[in-house]
C-alpha positions as MATLAB code, in Angstrom:
seq = 'MKLKTIALCLALAAGSLAGQAKFTVFPDGTPVPEWFNQTEAPKLNKLGKKYDITKHGVTAGDSTLIQTAAIQAVIDKAASAGGGVIVIPKGTFLSGSLFFRPGTHLHLEEGAKLKGSDAITHYEIVKTRLEGQTIDYFAALVNADGCDGFTISGKGTIDGNGHRFYDEFWLRRKVNRKCTNLEALRPRMVYISNSKDVTVSDVHMVNSGFWTNHIYNCERIKYLGVTILAPTDGYPKGPSTDALDLDVCNDVLVSKCYMNVNDDGVCLKGGKGTWVDTIPGNGAVNNVIVDRCRFGKTNAGVTFGSEAWDCSNVIMKDCEFDGTFHVLLFKMRPDTPQQYRNVFIDGAKGTVRNAVEVQTWTQFFNKVERDPMPASGVTNVTFINGDLKCTRDFYKDKKTDFYTLKDFTFRDITATAPNPALDPSNVENFVIENVKVTK';
ca = [
       1.482  -28.916    0.522;
       4.175  -27.104    1.966;
       4.878  -23.871    0.056;
       8.717  -25.181   -0.341;
       7.794  -27.764   -2.536;
       5.222  -26.251   -4.482;
       8.020  -23.510   -5.607;
      10.343  -26.282   -6.569;
       7.563  -28.019   -8.833;
       6.701  -24.779  -10.463;
      10.544  -23.979  -10.867;
      10.777  -27.504  -12.609;
       7.893  -26.361  -14.814;
       9.618  -22.733  -15.843;
      12.818  -24.341  -16.389;
      11.443  -26.518  -19.251;
      12.665  -26.092  -23.013;
      11.103  -26.410  -26.114;
      11.545  -29.890  -26.948;
      12.741  -31.406  -23.738;
      12.358  -30.672  -20.089;
      15.503  -29.800  -18.208;
      14.949  -32.015  -15.060;
      16.310  -29.889  -12.214;
      14.394  -31.367   -8.568;
      12.494  -34.066   -7.669;
       9.254  -33.504   -5.869;
      10.555  -33.621   -2.347;
      13.449  -31.078   -3.353;
      16.224  -33.259   -3.467;
      18.285  -32.739   -6.908;
      17.829  -34.647  -10.213;
      20.956  -36.243  -11.455;
      22.210  -34.946  -14.767;
      22.005  -38.514  -15.851;
      18.276  -38.179  -16.562;
      18.689  -35.056  -18.913;
      21.101  -37.380  -21.201;
      18.568  -39.350  -23.682;
      21.085  -40.568  -26.121;
      21.228  -44.152  -26.635;
      24.728  -45.920  -26.296;
      26.185  -46.264  -29.257;
      26.378  -50.005  -31.184;
      29.697  -49.862  -32.458;
      31.209  -49.089  -28.615;
      29.288  -52.137  -27.405;
      31.595  -54.997  -28.624;
      31.762  -57.452  -31.304;
      28.906  -57.940  -33.713;
      27.309  -61.513  -33.813;
      24.822  -61.628  -36.757;
      23.116  -64.579  -35.641;
      22.627  -66.294  -39.401;
      26.388  -66.514  -39.448;
      26.680  -68.394  -36.428;
      24.249  -71.114  -36.715;
      20.774  -69.755  -36.813;
      18.727  -70.638  -40.035;
      17.366  -67.772  -41.981;
      14.274  -67.764  -43.956;
      12.061  -70.266  -42.277;
      10.139  -68.524  -39.559;
       8.306  -71.509  -38.367;
      11.423  -73.277  -36.792;
      11.841  -72.979  -33.381;
      15.674  -71.611  -32.893;
      16.108  -71.478  -29.078;
      18.963  -73.565  -28.865;
      20.894  -71.947  -32.001;
      20.138  -68.489  -30.807;
      21.401  -69.098  -27.396;
      24.212  -70.724  -28.290;
      25.136  -67.336  -30.212;
      24.858  -65.567  -26.874;
      26.624  -67.992  -24.971;
      29.715  -67.916  -27.670;
      29.605  -63.937  -27.658;
      29.802  -63.874  -23.848;
      32.492  -66.642  -23.740;
      34.819  -64.110  -25.872;
      34.132  -61.506  -23.655;
      30.817  -60.057  -24.349;
      29.185  -58.297  -27.686;
      26.010  -57.653  -29.688;
      23.449  -60.337  -31.011;
      22.468  -59.045  -33.934;
      18.824  -60.176  -35.201;
      19.133  -59.131  -38.925;
      16.122  -58.655  -41.353;
      13.740  -61.511  -41.128;
      11.766  -63.962  -38.487;
      13.224  -65.960  -35.903;
      11.549  -67.998  -33.695;
      12.577  -68.645  -30.363;
      11.333  -69.641  -26.701;
      13.096  -68.061  -23.599;
      16.660  -66.505  -24.366;
      19.066  -65.644  -21.288;
      21.481  -63.068  -22.203;
      24.887  -62.881  -19.977;
      26.979  -59.954  -18.777;
      28.596  -58.301  -21.540;
      26.210  -59.151  -24.226;
      23.229  -57.102  -25.782;
      20.404  -57.148  -28.207;
      20.021  -55.330  -31.530;
      17.208  -55.769  -33.944;
      17.815  -54.459  -37.464;
      15.073  -52.775  -39.508;
      13.058  -55.330  -40.897;
      14.041  -57.857  -38.038;
      11.487  -59.904  -35.875;
      12.333  -61.817  -32.611;
       9.058  -63.948  -32.319;
       8.472  -65.841  -29.247;
       7.057  -69.203  -29.539;
       2.987  -69.607  -28.452;
       3.724  -72.828  -26.914;
       4.596  -72.610  -23.192;
       6.646  -75.830  -23.218;
       9.235  -73.360  -24.723;
       9.831  -71.374  -21.874;
      12.161  -72.635  -19.037;
      10.744  -72.562  -15.535;
      13.060  -70.634  -13.255;
      13.006  -68.781   -9.980;
      11.413  -65.424  -10.748;
       9.607  -62.470   -9.468;
       6.034  -61.869  -10.466;
       2.920  -59.977   -8.814;
       5.067  -59.065   -5.891;
       6.444  -62.401   -4.756;
       9.428  -64.721   -5.703;
       8.177  -68.021   -7.200;
       8.824  -70.565   -9.565;
       7.541  -69.566  -13.044;
       8.132  -69.460  -16.764;
      10.993  -67.254  -17.980;
      10.242  -64.347  -20.510;
      11.333  -64.475  -23.976;
      14.023  -62.290  -23.086;
      15.756  -62.688  -19.981;
      18.851  -60.808  -18.403;
      20.101  -61.025  -15.101;
      23.105  -59.214  -13.621;
      23.867  -57.744  -16.771;
      25.251  -54.260  -15.821;
      24.915  -52.250  -18.820;
      22.811  -54.249  -20.749;
      20.914  -52.618  -23.788;
      18.360  -53.733  -26.335;
      18.130  -51.331  -29.277;
      17.417  -51.379  -32.858;
      14.406  -50.299  -35.331;
      13.352  -54.131  -35.580;
      10.497  -55.864  -33.345;
      10.004  -58.174  -30.648;
       7.126  -60.150  -31.012;
       5.607  -62.369  -28.204;
       3.134  -63.950  -30.367;
       0.480  -63.778  -27.594;
      -2.666  -64.556  -29.373;
      -3.266  -68.140  -28.052;
      -1.661  -67.394  -24.435;
      -4.743  -64.492  -24.537;
      -7.033  -66.992  -25.885;
      -6.722  -69.376  -23.306;
      -6.774  -66.978  -20.427;
     -10.303  -65.594  -21.451;
     -11.331  -69.185  -21.528;
     -10.172  -70.017  -18.051;
     -12.122  -66.933  -16.990;
     -15.267  -68.376  -18.821;
     -14.909  -71.501  -16.507;
     -13.485  -69.808  -13.528;
     -14.225  -66.149  -12.834;
     -11.710  -65.977  -10.067;
      -8.820  -67.309  -12.315;
      -5.714  -65.397  -11.649;
      -2.972  -64.445  -14.206;
      -0.505  -66.891  -12.610;
      -2.825  -70.007  -13.485;
      -3.291  -69.155  -16.885;
       0.434  -70.123  -18.054;
       2.143  -67.464  -20.226;
       5.268  -65.707  -20.585;
       6.501  -62.090  -20.290;
       8.386  -60.439  -23.065;
      11.352  -59.099  -21.474;
      12.253  -59.421  -17.850;
      15.570  -57.895  -16.626;
      16.892  -58.295  -12.913;
      19.460  -57.424  -10.526;
      21.188  -55.087  -13.105;
      22.125  -51.390  -13.428;
      22.715  -48.974  -16.316;
      20.153  -50.640  -18.633;
      18.683  -48.950  -21.796;
      16.156  -49.839  -23.948;
      15.872  -48.054  -27.632;
      13.901  -47.667  -30.723;
      12.162  -51.313  -30.703;
       8.869  -52.313  -31.418;
       7.572  -54.526  -28.702;
       4.189  -56.392  -29.765;
       1.795  -58.839  -28.298;
       3.501  -59.923  -25.364;
       1.734  -62.930  -23.630;
       1.952  -61.371  -20.208;
       3.662  -58.211  -19.071;
       5.392  -56.583  -21.907;
       8.640  -55.347  -19.370;
       9.495  -56.584  -16.223;
      12.210  -54.702  -14.653;
      13.258  -55.753  -11.069;
      15.863  -54.639   -8.772;
      17.609  -52.492  -11.143;
      18.939  -49.045  -10.867;
      19.552  -46.425  -13.623;
      16.888  -47.696  -16.301;
      16.220  -45.671  -19.657;
      13.583  -46.485  -21.940;
      13.939  -44.154  -25.204;
      11.745  -44.022  -28.050;
      10.039  -47.330  -27.425;
       6.563  -48.411  -29.054;
       4.938  -50.929  -27.114;
       1.651  -52.640  -28.618;
      -1.188  -54.946  -27.339;
      -4.738  -55.888  -28.523;
      -7.003  -53.613  -26.418;
      -9.996  -53.787  -29.144;
     -12.136  -56.877  -30.393;
     -11.122  -60.418  -29.256;
      -9.062  -61.694  -27.572;
      -7.704  -58.689  -26.036;
      -4.598  -58.880  -24.160;
      -5.041  -59.283  -20.757;
      -2.301  -58.149  -18.176;
       0.135  -56.726  -20.982;
       1.371  -53.982  -18.890;
       3.906  -51.778  -20.835;
       6.544  -51.338  -18.258;
       6.332  -52.863  -14.505;
       9.023  -51.217  -12.527;
       9.660  -53.496   -9.555;
      11.815  -52.366   -7.153;
      13.682  -50.005   -9.044;
      15.494  -46.563   -8.678;
      16.520  -43.900  -11.278;
      14.233  -44.857  -14.347;
      13.951  -42.301  -17.342;
      11.094  -43.244  -19.697;
      11.201  -40.677  -22.621;
       9.410  -40.218  -25.813;
       7.810  -43.691  -25.572;
       4.138  -44.756  -27.151;
       2.169  -47.489  -25.390;
      -1.189  -49.109  -25.996;
      -1.671  -52.178  -23.959;
      -4.703  -53.587  -22.409;
      -3.549  -52.774  -18.976;
      -1.204  -50.282  -17.283;
       1.366  -47.986  -18.764;
       3.826  -47.239  -16.584;
       3.281  -49.152  -13.295;
       5.160  -49.113  -10.050;
       5.508  -52.319   -8.081;
       7.252  -53.756   -5.052;
       5.521  -56.360   -2.976;
       2.220  -56.454   -1.534;
       0.660  -58.395    1.579;
       0.055  -56.921    5.024;
       3.826  -57.753    6.004;
       5.170  -56.627    3.039;
       7.702  -54.460    4.624;
       9.588  -57.438    6.207;
       9.656  -60.069    2.884;
      12.880  -60.124    1.522;
      12.819  -59.115   -2.149;
      10.323  -56.426   -1.709;
      11.531  -53.030   -1.926;
      10.869  -49.131   -2.905;
      10.568  -47.640   -6.099;
      12.161  -44.304   -6.369;
      13.016  -41.296   -8.811;
      10.835  -42.183  -11.722;
      10.305  -39.546  -14.672;
       7.984  -40.388  -17.562;
       9.043  -37.480  -20.423;
       6.804  -36.693  -23.514;
       5.315  -40.258  -23.630;
       2.219  -40.845  -25.523;
      -0.355  -43.330  -24.306;
      -3.397  -44.605  -26.049;
      -6.046  -47.292  -24.545;
      -3.469  -48.021  -21.251;
      -5.284  -48.299  -17.762;
      -3.326  -45.306  -16.796;
       0.002  -43.289  -17.513;
       1.296  -43.962  -14.302;
      -0.133  -46.585  -11.939;
       1.053  -47.398   -8.405;
       0.157  -50.486   -7.368;
      -1.416  -52.749   -7.357;
       1.982  -54.581   -6.104;
       3.495  -51.450   -4.602;
       3.805  -50.268   -0.987;
       6.788  -47.700   -0.958;
       7.059  -45.299   -4.129;
       8.443  -41.513   -3.946;
       9.532  -39.030   -6.531;
       7.623  -39.605   -9.657;
       7.308  -36.991  -12.521;
       5.102  -37.087  -15.606;
       6.051  -34.201  -17.804;
       4.299  -33.101  -21.356;
       2.629  -36.368  -22.029;
      -0.413  -37.001  -24.564;
      -3.388  -39.237  -23.690;
      -5.902  -41.080  -26.393;
      -8.357  -42.951  -24.866;
      -6.501  -43.483  -21.703;
      -8.479  -44.493  -18.503;
      -6.394  -42.417  -16.232;
      -3.225  -40.154  -16.524;
      -2.785  -40.991  -12.757;
      -4.079  -43.548  -10.586;
      -3.148  -44.934   -7.115;
      -4.085  -48.730   -6.306;
      -4.712  -48.885   -2.691;
      -4.796  -52.565   -0.838;
      -6.788  -52.599    2.101;
      -4.381  -56.015    3.009;
      -0.783  -53.773    2.524;
       0.666  -50.896    4.049;
       1.112  -48.442    0.959;
       2.803  -44.922    1.171;
       2.956  -42.802   -2.175;
       4.660  -39.932   -1.875;
       6.027  -37.016   -3.912;
       4.168  -36.666   -7.419;
       4.236  -34.187   -9.971;
       2.338  -34.115  -13.089;
       3.014  -31.000  -15.723;
       1.601  -30.682  -19.193;
      -0.772  -33.783  -19.860;
      -3.090  -33.384  -22.625;
      -5.762  -35.433  -24.405;
      -8.579  -37.668  -23.757;
      -8.978  -39.628  -20.612;
     -11.743  -41.638  -18.735;
     -10.466  -40.458  -15.457;
      -7.665  -37.723  -15.222;
      -6.642  -38.535  -11.560;
      -8.300  -41.226   -9.138;
      -7.322  -42.965   -6.082;
      -8.966  -46.256   -6.169;
      -9.620  -49.228   -3.448;
      -8.050  -52.407   -4.642;
      -9.490  -55.918   -3.441;
      -8.539  -58.063   -6.344;
      -7.022  -61.253   -5.118;
      -7.332  -59.759   -1.349;
      -5.907  -61.625    1.697;
      -5.511  -59.423    5.002;
      -4.339  -61.317    7.996;
      -3.677  -60.095   11.423;
      -1.066  -57.019   11.864;
      -1.531  -54.664   15.231;
      -0.405  -52.152   14.779;
      -1.067  -52.067   11.032;
       1.093  -49.436    9.487;
      -0.294  -46.440    7.871;
      -1.312  -46.156    4.160;
      -1.681  -42.680    2.206;
      -0.977  -40.629   -0.651;
       1.007  -37.799    0.190;
       2.618  -34.682   -1.706;
       0.506  -34.814   -5.339;
       0.757  -31.682   -7.836;
      -0.867  -31.430  -11.173;
      -0.443  -28.599  -13.385;
      -0.866  -27.550  -16.693;
      -3.598  -29.719  -17.642;
      -5.614  -29.838  -20.959;
      -7.789  -32.797  -20.794;
     -11.181  -34.149  -21.956;
     -12.192  -36.344  -19.519;
     -15.328  -39.137  -20.812;
     -16.293  -39.713  -16.813;
     -14.726  -38.044  -13.854;
     -11.918  -35.160  -13.707;
     -10.917  -36.352  -10.116;
     -12.048  -39.440   -8.087;
     -11.363  -40.560   -4.869;
     -13.626  -42.383   -2.064;
     -13.694  -41.628    1.679;
     -12.072  -44.739    3.753;
     -10.711  -45.454    7.015;
      -7.439  -47.197    5.734;
      -5.586  -44.764    4.262;
      -5.203  -40.944    4.227;
      -4.828  -38.340    1.348;
      -2.601  -35.397    2.193;
      -1.292  -31.983    0.401;
      -2.697  -32.273   -3.032;
      -2.230  -29.058   -5.401;
      -4.323  -28.637   -8.924;
      -3.293  -25.431  -10.355;
      -3.577  -23.825  -13.960;
      -5.973  -26.931  -15.665;
      -8.783  -27.045  -18.125;
     -10.762  -30.154  -18.155;
     -14.314  -31.198  -19.473;
     -16.264  -33.893  -17.844;
     -19.579  -35.256  -17.399;
     -19.465  -34.972  -13.784;
     -17.181  -31.717  -13.654;
     -17.213  -31.718   -9.836;
     -14.345  -31.608   -7.962;
     -14.955  -32.439   -4.063;
     -11.763  -31.591   -2.274;
     -13.203  -33.086    1.099;
     -11.531  -36.615    1.441;
      -7.788  -34.739    1.253;
      -6.334  -32.901    3.923;
      -5.122  -29.451    2.688;
      -6.223  -29.314   -0.941;
      -4.871  -26.416   -2.876;
      -7.178  -25.763   -5.829;
      -6.051  -22.490   -8.163;
      -7.312  -21.606  -11.498;
      -8.902  -25.036  -12.439;
     -12.032  -24.951  -14.903;
     -13.492  -28.258  -15.299;
     -16.997  -27.893  -17.285;
     -19.344  -30.345  -19.054;
];
């Protein structure tokens, strides 16, 4: 790693304040916009007129009544009047897919629950983005496309009501071990696309049928104080209930959130396949900061892939882990040219299976001819100030011909692991200073 880059990373760490980091520079040396240091959600009273759904035709007191059309009518009414806040009051309201319009927002009061139908027939089939491709599939429970400034806020809950979808998925897997996510028909919870300046704050998100939050082709996204949960123990676990999927996104802040889901926490996506860089709709993920978050039994705090190929400038600062599989995971696909660059982790502590892993990923593998195949690799990864208990390995990678690992720096880390070995041989220029890994 270049000495200049190391110095910049250490300057970022030294500039941290007691409760909140002051982010000044990304790992590639470019300045961090002040936007990332502003962690106050938009004021509700500045978002427009409030539309309590029970005062505009939605029935209160009957949590078994599907009210998709009635709730959508309130959204459309607000949009036609220039926008406003769709307020879910205390109580449970059952719905299929809802589509927010430009100028509209969603607010859930304390004690409110927007609950998804557990019948896939209540979710519209639309042109959407999923698993690194544009396809016809089911809309999410909450959808917002082209909604600059869109917000979801409040102390209430969005409940994906996913248990029947989980049952069907695992049943299909018993019949067909190669059953894909898309063959088990189920909805995501939140899908936000083609939007700028989006903020999701305070809400609880539970039991999503599929990915919990899928953000596609968006800029300046903030998740602030959000709790995201799906079943991770017993039966049925919530398959592929990723907490936050960032798909072709730039400038993202995830601050003081809690995630416990049966897959990835913050997951970077952007496309897959041998010709990934030539396909319209695919793209890069850049400038992501994950700050003071807590992770339970997620697959990783931050995962690169499996549907990602161009990701740079990712910071994880002062995060805590409790039974998480990885602090940081790189999924490397032999069928996709991938470049993951400029990653900085500072202050990770808690219990994980593996701290950092570079993993060959061949699930649903489909390599085709391309000559020459663009290079794949992971470059410029810095990990400092760790205090971890690892139940398997502290660091894990694999020697391979299809990607390279270069410029890793691990410094000032204390960890325990059944396998305490730290083998740097597969990384070109692996700097290890004051790292103590013991059994």
